[in-house]
C-alpha positions, -999 to +999 in steps of 0.1 A: +330-050-743+349-042-711+349-062-678+320-042-663+299-049-694+306-086-693+299-088-655+266-069-659+255-091-688+261-123-668+241-109-639+212-100-661+212-135-676+210-150-641+181-126-632+163-135-664+167-173-657+154-168-621+124-148-634+116-175-661+117-202-634+093-183-611+069-176-640+070-213-647+060-222-612+033-196-613+017-210-645+020-245-630+000-234-600+028-239-575+031-202-567-003-190-554+003-153-560+029-128-570+035-092-560+010-069-577+039-050-594+052-082-610+084-082-590+101-114-579+131-103-558+131-091-522+158-076-499+173-100-474+188-078-447+210-108-435+231-101-466+238-065-454+255-047-425+240-016-411+266+012-413+245+044-407+212+051-392+191+081-382+160+073-363+154+110-355+154+108-317+163+144-313+150+168-287+151+198-310+155+209-346+189+224-337+201+189-328+188+175-361+206+202-380+240+190-367+235+159-388+214+174-416+214+206-436+182+225-446+172+245-476+163+281-467+151+299-497+129+302-528+125+279-558+117+284-594+108+249-603+081+242-576+053+262-560+068+263-525+098+280-509+115+257-483+127+267-448+142+251-417+111+263-398+090+238-418+110+209-403+095+196-370+111+171-347+094+150-320+085+115-307+113+100-328+099+114-361+106+143-384+078+161-402+083+183-433+053+206-431+034+224-458+021+259-449+000+284-468+021+315-462+037+341-484+075+338-480+104+341-503+080+354-530+060+322-531+025+314-517+035+281-500+063+268-479+076+233-473+108+216-460+139+200-475+170+186-459+201+166-467+228+148-448+261+164-440+277+130-447+282+116-482+277+079-491+286+057-521+271+024-529+250+002-506+214-004-497+195+028-487+161+028-472+137+053-456+104+046-438+079+074-443+044+084-452+031+109-476+014+142-471-023+136-473-033+158-502-028+159-540-003+184-553+024+172-530+058+156-539+072+134-511+108+126-519+136+103-508+166+108-531+204+110-538+222+138-557+257+149-562+266+182-545+286+199-573+268+221-597+292+212-625+308+180-637+340+171-618+364+148-638+379+136-605+345+122-592+326+115-623+293+128-637+267+148-618+236+127-612+204+123-593+186+092-582+150+096-570+144+065-549+108+077-546+090+109-556+057+099-540+024+115-551-007+111-529-023+087-525-008+057-543+019+067-568+056+059-566+080+076-590+116+065-596+140+086-617+176+086-628+190+119-641+224+125-658+230+162-650+264+163-667+255+156-704+232+186-710+224+195-746+204+221-765+173+212-784+165+228-818+139+249-799+167+263-777+158+244-745+181+225-723+179+186-722+196+159-702+195+121-703+170+107-678+149+076-671+116+076-654+092+049-641+059+055-624+038+029-606+003+030-591-003+008-561-041+002-563-062+005-532-032+018-512-029+051-494+007+059-486-004+088-464-022+066-439+005+041-431+043+041-431+061+023-459+098+015-466+113+028-499+147+014-508+175+014-533+203-010-539+231+010-555+261-008-568+288-001-594+267-020-619+231-016-610+203+005-595+175-016-579+144+000-564+122-014-537+089-008-519+085-026-486+114-048-495+100-059-529+118-050-561+099-027-584+126-016-609+161-026-620+184-006-642+220-007-653+242+019-636+260+038-663+271+070-645+261+071-608+296+065-594+303+094-570+296+100-532+264+118-525+243+130-496+208+116-488+180+140-493+144+142-479+121+168-492+085+179-495+073+201-524+041+215-538+038+209-575+011+211-601+018+179-619+010+157-589-026+168-586-048+199-579-032+224-555-058+236-530-059+252-495-064+217-481-026+212-484-021+237-456-008+219-425-002+185-442+032+169-438+056+141-449+064+121-418+097+102-416+105+074-391+141+065-401+168+064-427+193+035-429+223+027-450+237-008-453+268-023-469+267-058-485+285-085-465+276-115-487+283-118-524 
């Protein structure tokens, strides 16, 4: 076991002890209620220093695209092509808009953008609300730029901080895009880890919510509104990456109907913090 393994195991033991203690208080009646997703940890911003922010106070899309890049083209894995014209800026917000239009050989269009800067480790958060129809995928994520493994920077990976599905579903994913293998059926396969949560009686399209990720050399910790929902060991996400925001139309998030036309994912801000306390 190397030093990273030992350090990670010690941290997990500390987390388990804290969780056991909180559960004990709960059963003793000292803690009146717990978060509905059974999480016990919250983000304390006092432990972090803000190092990058975009609150989208732009006067035009052209100004935005000096900081962000946009996809302009078709897709084979989703039902919408994505274009910079689907990105709207105004009133300190960005909207990624779905349109029923034939473009790029697809019947729908949406928007997708990513930062020109790269980031490595920290606490990442985005305040946004979902498009208000099933069949939409409202995403805040990180992914390496290279299309092939680079020994100098490590494995190619993707961290989906949230792939949100209307009205109340939060999906977190961790993908290893370097170690691709062939199945006996001749299909491509890669290591990945997925967790989906339903937030009962909540509509993420009506109100803004904050989706976050604490990314360290050792761990990936996911949050909704500052409350932890998932914690995983970080085995391969060790390279600088851009921040991505995207809207897509997909069949596995609900029925795709013409009601999607004109709906949008609305984004208030994106922030990146560095830890200042151990």
